[in-house]
Backbone bond lengths (Angstrom), bond angles and torsions (degrees), N, CA, C in turn:
res aa  C-N    CA-C-N  psi(-1)  N-CA   C-N-CA  omega(-1)  CA-C   N-CA-C  phi
1 M - - - 1.435 - - 1.539 111.08 -
2 S 1.297 119.29 127.05 1.470 121.59 -178.35 1.512 109.86 -92.01
3 H 1.333 115.45 149.52 1.473 120.51 -178.80 1.542 106.96 -132.00
4 E 1.356 116.84 156.94 1.420 122.62 -176.58 1.544 111.13 -87.06
5 T 1.343 118.55 -28.48 1.446 120.95 -169.96 1.472 114.71 -119.06
6 L 1.316 118.69 1.53 1.472 121.24 177.77 1.509 109.38 -156.82
7 T 1.327 114.47 162.58 1.467 121.73 171.54 1.517 110.41 -118.88
8 L 1.308 115.29 156.37 1.466 119.06 -179.69 1.512 109.06 -134.31
9 D 1.305 114.64 133.18 1.485 122.55 177.44 1.525 106.81 -130.10
10 V 1.312 115.84 131.76 1.487 120.30 177.54 1.535 107.73 -125.73
11 S 1.352 115.54 124.69 1.458 119.98 174.82 1.496 108.59 -157.94
12 D 1.294 115.09 142.77 1.509 122.91 179.33 1.495 112.35 51.66
13 H 1.316 116.65 43.74 1.477 125.75 178.77 1.519 113.77 66.45
14 I 1.331 118.26 13.45 1.455 121.67 176.47 1.515 111.20 -116.15
15 A 1.314 116.16 129.46 1.483 121.81 176.63 1.515 107.84 -103.08
16 T 1.347 116.09 131.58 1.451 120.54 176.27 1.533 109.43 -115.30
17 I 1.290 117.25 117.26 1.453 123.26 177.74 1.553 106.62 -100.52
18 T 1.304 117.37 124.34 1.462 121.84 175.48 1.527 110.31 -116.13
19 I 1.328 115.41 122.47 1.467 120.28 177.85 1.554 109.42 -73.46
20 T 1.300 116.98 127.42 1.477 119.84 -172.26 1.542 109.12 -131.06
21 R 1.358 115.92 72.88 1.453 120.14 175.10 1.530 107.03 -129.95
22 P 1.323 116.76 79.30 1.477 118.15 -178.86 1.509 111.33 -64.03
23 P 1.351 115.87 151.37 1.481 124.45 12.54 1.494 113.53 -94.68
24 V 1.364 120.87 -12.85 1.456 121.39 -173.65 1.506 115.20 -127.82
25 N 1.364 115.30 11.27 1.468 121.94 -179.73 1.534 113.97 56.60
26 A 1.340 114.51 42.86 1.451 120.50 175.63 1.504 111.08 -64.75
27 Q 1.335 118.43 146.44 1.456 124.95 -172.70 1.558 110.10 -93.83
28 N 1.322 114.49 113.09 1.470 118.53 172.50 1.519 111.35 -108.01
29 N 1.292 118.62 -177.72 1.456 121.39 -177.79 1.516 112.35 -62.21
30 R 1.345 116.55 -38.13 1.472 118.86 179.39 1.513 109.52 -63.89
31 F 1.342 118.67 -40.50 1.456 120.56 178.14 1.520 110.11 -61.73
32 R 1.283 117.69 -43.97 1.484 120.94 -176.87 1.525 109.31 -61.33
33 E 1.339 115.65 -45.02 1.488 119.70 179.36 1.516 110.95 -63.03
34 E 1.331 117.13 -43.65 1.477 118.66 -177.75 1.557 109.95 -70.57
35 L 1.296 118.67 -37.00 1.455 118.47 178.46 1.507 112.51 -62.50
36 V 1.349 116.90 -45.14 1.459 120.69 177.79 1.511 111.18 -60.23
37 E 1.334 115.28 -45.99 1.505 120.43 179.92 1.504 111.00 -58.93
38 V 1.351 117.39 -46.37 1.444 120.81 -174.99 1.539 111.43 -71.73
39 V 1.312 117.00 -44.39 1.486 119.38 -178.12 1.537 110.57 -67.00
40 D 1.317 117.37 -39.70 1.453 119.97 178.48 1.562 109.67 -63.12
41 A 1.293 117.04 -40.10 1.471 119.41 -178.87 1.521 109.07 -69.32
42 L 1.331 118.06 -42.00 1.477 120.76 179.44 1.528 110.10 -63.14
43 G 1.300 117.19 -35.53 1.476 118.68 176.88 1.504 114.48 -59.59
44 D 1.352 115.90 -26.53 1.478 120.02 179.55 1.491 114.92 -97.32
45 R 1.322 117.17 -10.24 1.490 121.21 -176.66 1.485 113.29 -75.57
46 S 1.317 119.62 126.38 1.479 121.77 -178.79 1.538 110.90 -74.38
47 D 1.330 117.94 -19.02 1.466 118.25 -178.84 1.540 112.02 -88.28
48 V 1.329 117.84 3.86 1.476 120.57 177.49 1.510 110.48 -118.61
49 R 1.347 114.31 129.06 1.446 120.03 179.25 1.506 114.73 -116.28
50 A 1.343 116.57 -17.28 1.455 122.49 178.88 1.498 109.05 -153.44
51 I 1.305 117.77 153.42 1.475 124.31 -175.59 1.526 109.73 -126.68
52 V 1.306 116.48 137.12 1.453 122.24 171.13 1.513 108.10 -116.00
53 I 1.331 118.26 134.33 1.472 121.56 175.37 1.534 110.30 -124.51
54 T 1.317 115.82 129.17 1.472 122.03 -179.14 1.476 110.06 -141.89
55 G 1.334 117.23 -176.03 1.472 122.23 -179.82 1.531 110.60 -120.30
56 E 1.315 114.83 151.10 1.461 120.26 178.04 1.536 107.35 -84.57
57 G 1.362 116.65 142.54 1.443 119.15 176.51 1.513 112.76 81.82
58 K 1.335 117.53 -144.83 1.458 121.96 -174.00 1.518 115.44 -91.40
59 A 1.322 118.07 -6.47 1.450 122.22 -176.24 1.522 111.10 -120.74
60 F 1.309 116.34 143.81 1.456 121.95 170.49 1.555 105.23 -75.07
61 S 1.309 115.22 -63.48 1.484 122.68 171.05 1.516 108.04 -166.85
62 A 1.338 115.59 121.19 1.482 119.99 -176.62 1.513 111.77 -84.34
63 G 1.317 118.26 19.73 1.442 120.70 172.33 1.512 114.89 102.33
64 A 1.346 115.20 -166.53 1.441 119.68 -178.03 1.519 112.09 -68.61
65 D 1.322 116.62 146.04 1.441 123.19 174.58 1.523 108.05 -75.97
66 L 1.368 114.95 104.92 1.464 118.64 -174.22 1.527 113.98 -68.74
67 S 1.324 116.23 -11.99 1.479 118.84 175.78 1.514 111.92 -72.60
68 E 1.362 116.41 -10.12 1.467 119.51 178.84 1.536 110.98 -113.99
69 R 1.292 117.54 30.03 1.444 119.50 176.08 1.552 111.35 -60.46
70 P 1.298 118.94 142.36 1.461 120.99 -178.27 1.494 112.10 -69.31
71 T 1.330 117.27 154.04 1.443 122.22 176.88 1.523 109.59 -88.27
72 Q 1.319 115.14 179.08 1.488 120.85 177.55 1.526 110.47 -90.06
73 D 1.311 118.17 8.42 1.484 118.54 176.26 1.552 109.42 -60.73
74 P 1.327 117.31 144.81 1.450 120.59 -179.27 1.540 111.42 -53.22
75 G 1.349 114.37 129.91 1.453 119.94 177.67 1.480 116.94 83.18
76 H 1.358 117.68 -13.18 1.500 119.51 -174.02 1.540 110.55 -70.13
77 Y 1.313 116.77 -45.46 1.491 120.26 178.41 1.527 110.20 -65.35
78 T 1.285 117.66 -39.39 1.460 120.69 179.43 1.526 112.31 -60.49
79 A 1.348 115.91 -45.98 1.445 121.30 178.73 1.523 111.60 -66.10
80 H 1.318 116.44 -40.14 1.470 122.43 178.65 1.540 109.56 -60.70
81 N 1.334 115.20 -49.97 1.502 119.37 -178.39 1.500 110.89 -61.90
82 R 1.324 118.82 -35.22 1.477 120.97 178.56 1.507 109.71 -65.27
83 R 1.329 118.31 -40.36 1.499 121.34 179.38 1.504 109.77 -64.23
84 V 1.307 115.27 -43.56 1.501 119.36 -178.83 1.512 108.76 -61.91
85 R 1.335 117.48 -48.37 1.470 120.12 -178.84 1.539 110.29 -57.63
86 A 1.327 115.45 -43.91 1.465 120.37 -176.92 1.528 110.38 -60.00
87 S 1.320 117.44 -36.40 1.494 119.21 -178.65 1.566 111.46 -70.48
88 F 1.306 116.82 -22.22 1.460 119.80 175.18 1.561 108.74 -89.92
89 D 1.301 114.90 -43.95 1.498 119.49 -176.89 1.522 112.38 -60.16
90 C 1.296 117.07 -34.26 1.483 118.72 -178.88 1.526 111.98 -62.48
91 L 1.354 116.17 -30.99 1.466 120.95 176.81 1.488 111.30 -75.28
92 L 1.341 118.15 -41.76 1.444 122.33 179.54 1.542 111.22 -67.12
93 E 1.345 116.44 -35.07 1.451 120.70 -171.32 1.559 112.08 -92.42
94 C 1.324 116.86 -15.36 1.475 118.65 -176.90 1.525 109.05 -58.83
95 P 1.344 118.37 133.11 1.481 120.30 -178.72 1.527 112.94 -71.75
96 K 1.310 118.74 -11.57 1.472 121.03 -179.63 1.558 108.19 -98.89
97 P 1.357 118.64 142.15 1.425 120.94 175.17 1.540 111.88 -61.85
98 I 1.332 115.35 139.59 1.446 122.51 -178.62 1.550 109.83 -119.96
99 I 1.335 115.56 129.55 1.492 120.18 -177.54 1.517 105.63 -111.37
100 A 1.329 117.06 125.61 1.468 122.33 172.86 1.494 108.45 -88.35
101 A 1.312 117.59 122.78 1.458 123.68 175.84 1.529 106.32 -104.95
102 V 1.330 116.82 92.82 1.433 122.34 -170.83 1.528 108.59 -84.01
103 N 1.322 115.55 100.82 1.448 122.36 -174.22 1.530 115.35 -88.28
104 G 1.345 114.49 -12.97 1.488 118.05 -178.11 1.506 109.09 -168.03
105 A 1.337 118.05 -138.47 1.446 121.18 -178.63 1.513 113.45 -64.44
106 A 1.318 116.97 125.98 1.464 123.36 169.29 1.511 107.21 -122.07
107 I 1.304 114.39 94.67 1.460 120.95 -169.01 1.541 110.65 -114.49
108 G 1.313 117.51 139.93 1.455 120.88 175.22 1.521 113.20 55.12
109 A 1.292 116.69 -116.21 1.444 121.16 179.32 1.544 110.30 -62.26
110 G 1.314 116.75 -32.24 1.473 119.41 176.97 1.516 110.92 -67.68
111 C 1.339 118.55 -36.58 1.443 122.04 175.79 1.504 109.04 -65.59
112 V 1.315 120.01 -44.03 1.479 120.70 179.51 1.513 110.90 -66.21
113 T 1.354 118.83 -35.76 1.454 120.40 173.92 1.542 111.64 -54.47
114 A 1.316 115.77 -46.82 1.464 119.85 179.36 1.527 110.10 -65.76
115 L 1.344 119.27 -42.52 1.462 121.50 -177.94 1.528 111.37 -68.27
116 C 1.331 119.64 -19.55 1.485 121.31 178.55 1.501 111.96 -84.41
117 C 1.337 116.48 -8.12 1.491 118.67 176.93 1.525 108.57 -80.00
118 D 1.357 115.73 164.72 1.459 120.66 -177.96 1.531 113.03 -75.20
119 I 1.330 115.48 -37.76 1.457 121.67 -176.72 1.508 108.23 -134.73
120 I 1.373 115.84 138.71 1.447 119.82 177.04 1.509 109.63 -115.79
121 V 1.330 116.23 128.26 1.472 121.79 169.12 1.535 104.73 -122.47
122 T 1.303 115.45 146.08 1.485 119.42 -175.32 1.525 109.93 -137.58
123 S 1.321 113.60 151.54 1.443 118.23 168.59 1.544 110.58 -79.92
124 E 1.294 117.26 166.92 1.453 119.61 177.64 1.514 112.03 -64.06
125 K 1.354 117.69 -21.14 1.436 121.22 177.30 1.509 113.35 -95.04
126 G 1.304 116.82 -6.62 1.490 120.24 -179.45 1.542 109.86 -74.53
127 F 1.297 117.20 148.96 1.477 119.44 174.87 1.524 110.05 -151.26
128 L 1.337 114.31 158.05 1.456 123.26 174.38 1.540 107.11 -109.91
129 Q 1.336 115.06 142.68 1.456 118.92 -176.89 1.519 107.16 -158.10
130 M 1.335 116.22 138.22 1.449 124.10 174.52 1.510 109.13 -116.41
131 T 1.338 116.66 106.34 1.450 121.36 -172.52 1.522 114.15 -103.03
132 E 1.344 117.53 12.89 1.429 120.96 -175.03 1.517 113.67 -53.14
133 V 1.322 118.00 -41.23 1.454 120.02 -176.39 1.542 112.38 -67.31
134 M 1.352 116.21 -18.78 1.466 120.06 -179.49 1.519 111.78 -86.88
135 V 1.322 117.33 -13.37 1.482 119.20 -177.80 1.561 110.81 -123.70
136 G 1.346 114.78 20.52 1.448 118.98 174.60 1.523 117.15 71.86
137 L 1.346 115.04 27.29 1.435 121.03 -178.74 1.504 111.41 -120.20
138 A 1.319 118.06 174.76 1.449 123.62 175.69 1.504 108.25 -142.39
139 G 1.317 115.17 150.10 1.480 117.93 177.88 1.488 112.54 146.20
140 G 1.324 117.60 157.02 1.430 122.72 177.24 1.504 115.24 96.75
141 V 1.339 117.79 -11.09 1.470 120.13 -175.19 1.504 111.13 -56.61
142 A 1.342 116.83 -47.79 1.493 118.56 -176.13 1.526 111.83 -60.36
143 H 1.301 116.95 -37.66 1.495 118.41 -177.84 1.513 110.31 -76.94
144 V 1.319 117.88 -37.60 1.499 120.83 177.09 1.519 109.84 -62.43
145 R 1.329 115.94 -40.80 1.450 120.92 -176.94 1.528 113.19 -65.59
146 R 1.318 116.62 -24.73 1.464 118.60 -179.91 1.538 110.12 -69.20
147 H 1.311 119.08 -25.38 1.433 122.64 -174.46 1.546 114.74 -109.08
148 F 1.303 116.40 -36.39 1.474 120.76 -175.60 1.518 111.18 -98.40
149 G 1.317 115.59 148.45 1.452 120.28 169.75 1.498 111.46 -59.90
150 E 1.314 118.45 159.81 1.442 122.63 -171.53 1.554 112.23 -57.50
151 S 1.299 118.19 -48.28 1.468 120.61 -179.01 1.511 110.44 -65.77
152 D 1.322 117.97 -43.72 1.464 120.61 179.59 1.501 111.06 -65.26
153 A 1.321 118.65 -39.22 1.464 121.51 179.14 1.496 110.76 -63.41
154 R 1.331 117.58 -42.40 1.465 119.09 -179.45 1.536 111.35 -70.09
155 M 1.334 117.29 -39.36 1.441 120.87 174.42 1.525 111.93 -58.15
156 M 1.317 115.69 -46.02 1.442 120.39 -178.71 1.542 110.76 -62.30
157 I 1.334 117.52 -43.26 1.457 119.20 -178.10 1.527 111.19 -73.78
158 Y 1.326 117.08 -43.05 1.471 119.92 -174.35 1.534 113.33 -72.57
159 T 1.361 116.68 -32.26 1.481 119.88 -174.36 1.481 115.41 -101.43
160 A 1.398 117.22 -17.28 1.449 121.43 -174.91 1.540 113.20 63.24
161 R 1.328 117.13 22.68 1.450 120.72 179.27 1.544 111.82 -66.15
162 R 1.301 114.65 148.64 1.468 120.66 173.36 1.529 108.75 -83.89
163 V 1.351 115.99 138.04 1.430 121.03 174.11 1.522 108.89 -118.46
164 Y 1.342 114.03 108.06 1.478 119.87 -171.87 1.524 112.17 -80.69
165 G 1.356 113.72 167.01 1.447 121.62 -176.24 1.528 116.99 -48.47
166 P 1.342 119.86 -51.59 1.431 119.39 179.46 1.551 114.06 -58.01
167 E 1.363 115.67 -38.55 1.465 119.68 177.26 1.536 110.98 -70.26
168 L 1.318 117.14 -38.85 1.456 120.48 176.69 1.502 112.28 -60.41
169 L 1.318 117.42 -36.23 1.493 123.28 176.51 1.511 107.59 -66.63
170 R 1.342 117.39 -48.51 1.485 119.54 -177.31 1.499 110.69 -61.40
171 M 1.351 118.11 -34.10 1.449 122.19 -176.51 1.549 112.55 -84.68
172 N 1.358 116.04 0.19 1.468 120.66 -179.25 1.501 112.26 67.13
173 I 1.356 117.55 24.90 1.466 121.33 173.30 1.530 108.09 -84.42
174 A 1.349 117.24 -42.76 1.451 124.08 178.00 1.531 110.40 -100.61
175 S 1.329 116.99 146.02 1.428 120.73 177.89 1.531 113.09 -87.32
176 A 1.359 116.04 -17.01 1.477 120.29 177.66 1.524 106.17 -155.66
177 C 1.340 114.86 148.88 1.456 123.54 170.09 1.517 107.19 -132.85
178 V 1.315 115.99 120.41 1.479 120.47 -172.23 1.538 110.23 -134.58
179 A 1.330 113.32 171.00 1.473 117.26 174.90 1.531 110.04 -62.96
180 P 1.334 116.34 148.54 1.465 119.11 -176.91 1.523 114.24 -49.60
181 E 1.334 117.19 -41.06 1.453 121.46 -175.75 1.519 112.10 -71.18
182 D 1.321 117.79 -13.80 1.459 121.60 179.98 1.510 114.15 -101.25
183 L 1.348 117.06 -0.80 1.446 120.36 -168.81 1.535 112.40 -63.28
184 L 1.323 115.84 -55.01 1.483 118.68 -175.52 1.498 110.52 -64.26
185 E 1.340 118.08 -39.88 1.484 121.09 -179.88 1.527 107.24 -60.33
186 T 1.326 118.12 -42.31 1.482 122.36 -179.89 1.536 110.27 -62.55
187 A 1.327 116.30 -47.68 1.481 119.75 -178.72 1.542 110.62 -65.06
188 R 1.313 116.29 -41.92 1.439 118.67 -179.27 1.525 111.46 -71.37
189 G 1.345 117.07 -28.35 1.474 118.91 173.19 1.502 112.57 -62.18
190 I 1.340 115.46 -41.78 1.500 118.58 175.15 1.499 110.76 -64.15
191 A 1.344 116.36 -43.65 1.462 119.02 178.46 1.509 112.82 -63.12
192 T 1.298 117.68 -34.11 1.499 121.88 176.05 1.514 109.53 -63.92
193 D 1.314 117.73 -42.17 1.502 119.68 178.66 1.517 109.76 -64.45
194 I 1.324 117.98 -39.99 1.461 120.13 177.97 1.534 109.47 -64.28
195 A 1.334 118.35 -40.81 1.456 122.13 -176.43 1.532 112.39 -66.30
196 K 1.312 116.43 -21.55 1.491 120.34 178.96 1.531 112.12 -76.43
197 A 1.353 115.00 -20.63 1.487 119.26 -176.55 1.484 111.42 -81.49
198 S 1.314 116.43 169.28 1.479 121.51 175.08 1.533 111.13 -61.53
199 P 1.343 116.91 117.06 1.460 119.55 -179.47 1.552 113.09 -55.95
200 S 1.340 114.66 -39.98 1.494 117.55 -177.47 1.536 109.18 -68.89
201 A 1.328 116.36 -38.06 1.479 119.36 179.00 1.546 110.75 -68.55
202 V 1.312 117.64 -39.43 1.475 120.06 176.10 1.516 110.96 -61.67
203 R 1.342 116.07 -46.03 1.471 118.78 176.38 1.519 112.37 -57.43
204 A 1.317 116.47 -41.29 1.448 119.72 178.91 1.537 110.08 -65.24
205 A 1.336 116.38 -39.41 1.476 118.91 179.91 1.531 111.37 -63.00
206 K 1.378 115.75 -43.69 1.464 118.60 178.08 1.518 110.70 -62.29
207 K 1.315 116.92 -42.07 1.437 121.35 177.60 1.522 111.43 -58.32
208 S 1.346 116.26 -39.43 1.450 120.81 177.73 1.524 111.64 -63.52
209 F 1.340 115.21 -42.04 1.483 117.99 176.69 1.549 111.13 -62.29
210 Q 1.343 116.19 -38.38 1.466 119.77 -178.92 1.549 110.36 -66.85
211 V 1.299 115.81 -46.31 1.461 120.45 -171.69 1.500 112.79 -78.01
212 T 1.321 117.95 -37.55 1.473 120.05 -171.13 1.525 114.10 -86.31
213 E 1.341 117.51 -4.92 1.453 118.70 -176.89 1.510 114.86 -58.78
214 G 1.341 115.45 -36.64 1.474 118.64 -174.59 1.505 112.92 -109.61
215 V 1.320 120.37 17.43 1.465 121.70 -177.47 1.519 110.08 -121.32
216 S 1.346 115.41 170.09 1.471 119.21 -179.29 1.519 109.99 -70.20
217 I 1.325 116.57 162.17 1.483 122.09 174.89 1.508 110.86 -56.26
218 Y 1.302 116.72 -41.69 1.478 122.24 -179.16 1.534 109.52 -59.31
219 E 1.309 116.94 -53.60 1.457 120.28 -177.46 1.551 110.53 -69.53
220 G 1.304 115.76 -35.48 1.451 118.83 179.47 1.542 112.70 -63.30
221 Y 1.312 115.99 -46.83 1.440 120.40 -179.68 1.512 111.85 -67.65
222 R 1.314 116.77 -35.37 1.468 118.68 175.34 1.511 110.76 -61.42
223 F 1.329 117.09 -40.29 1.471 119.58 176.22 1.495 111.86 -62.55
224 E 1.309 117.00 -42.67 1.472 122.09 -179.45 1.536 109.88 -62.39
225 Q 1.307 116.42 -41.16 1.490 119.78 179.33 1.500 109.34 -63.51
226 G 1.336 118.68 -35.80 1.464 121.56 176.63 1.541 109.39 -65.28
227 Q 1.300 117.71 -38.45 1.455 122.09 177.31 1.549 110.54 -61.12
228 T 1.293 116.24 -44.62 1.435 122.04 179.26 1.568 111.75 -63.62
229 K 1.298 114.59 -41.12 1.482 118.95 176.11 1.546 111.22 -60.78
230 A 1.297 115.27 -44.89 1.491 119.60 -179.28 1.527 109.71 -63.61
231 L 1.332 117.42 -38.26 1.472 120.92 -178.66 1.516 112.96 -70.48
232 S 1.331 115.04 -24.31 1.497 119.11 -170.41 1.533 113.98 -60.58
233 T 1.321 116.67 -22.04 1.463 119.08 179.98 1.519 112.76 -104.69
234 S 1.347 117.14 10.71 1.471 121.62 -177.18 1.533 111.19 -80.15
235 E 1.335 115.50 161.09 1.453 122.35 175.36 1.548 110.62 -62.47
236 D 1.339 115.31 -40.00 1.464 116.81 -178.55 1.530 112.34 -63.99
237 T 1.330 118.18 -38.73 1.461 120.28 178.10 1.497 111.14 -66.77
238 A 1.333 117.71 -39.87 1.465 119.94 177.28 1.504 111.29 -65.61
239 E 1.325 118.11 -37.81 1.439 121.62 178.00 1.534 110.33 -68.60
240 A 1.304 118.62 -37.07 1.476 122.15 178.76 1.545 110.77 -65.19
241 M 1.311 115.57 -40.44 1.460 120.98 179.18 1.567 111.68 -67.58
242 A 1.331 112.93 -41.14 1.491 118.73 177.78 1.493 110.97 -64.78
243 A 1.335 117.68 -44.09 1.465 121.27 -178.85 1.525 109.68 -64.52
244 F 1.323 118.03 -36.70 1.458 121.49 178.21 1.516 110.86 -61.85
245 R 1.367 114.54 -46.85 1.442 119.07 -178.09 1.542 111.72 -66.01
246 E 1.343 115.13 -35.57 1.429 120.88 -176.43 1.505 114.41 -91.13
247 K 1.330 115.35 2.19 1.470 121.93 177.24 1.534 111.35 55.05
248 R 1.326 115.56 52.47 1.496 121.53 177.83 1.512 109.07 -141.04
249 A 1.316 113.94 165.98 1.532 118.71 178.66 1.513 107.99 -73.77
250 P 1.320 117.68 137.30 1.438 121.49 178.97 1.532 111.83 -70.44
251 V 1.350 117.16 150.27 1.440 120.82 173.59 1.531 106.14 -117.64
252 F 1.300 116.09 103.99 1.454 122.52 -175.22 1.501 111.33 -90.32
253 K 1.331 115.85 144.70 1.439 121.60 179.16 1.578 111.70 -109.54
254 G 1.329 114.98 -21.40 1.444 117.31 178.71 1.486 113.29 83.03
């Protein structure tokens, strides 16, 4: 299936989504629709176990396309906000882990796209930035707060400062910061490690991250124990136990 705003490649159980809206991969309504469509489909595909999302050229995504700002017509802003939320929610809700490979500017909506992924890796030239206060807008606080400490989150929102890859690594926002030419290889290496694991167990782990974020440790761990009990009768668990006994690598079907 061809798309106007992104490309998709699937190989070795890894899907790579590349945002392709030159010059800076700004997010318009067509992009939001295509991202939701693609991520939802990948979540259901048995041949995909991990997803990498990156940008074409020098930018990851420089944010919302301001030429498509909603009007004040009744219902227009409401519909626009729903589409924006859906483009972020599809990443949070996808049952497969998603790795953001931040190759350059990730600004505003582009920053939130990266923050909605499970794992962030960045090039030394990549950066996160929230510029809403500079263009008379608001938004992104909830997602920034999930990753940044309170003071850093407020500084980022209030000042619109850029936070580059090396600093993101120091702050534990990114899991890796590498040379630009090594970025995709690094992201795909992480995806490869994920793809080697039991798909059903990985899905259960992501579900645990989703469910336990806003609950107490007691309730969260009880949920995780329920996940483990449900997995105990799965084919993947039986294969893992057999592989352990037979001293071989497991072959998971998911």
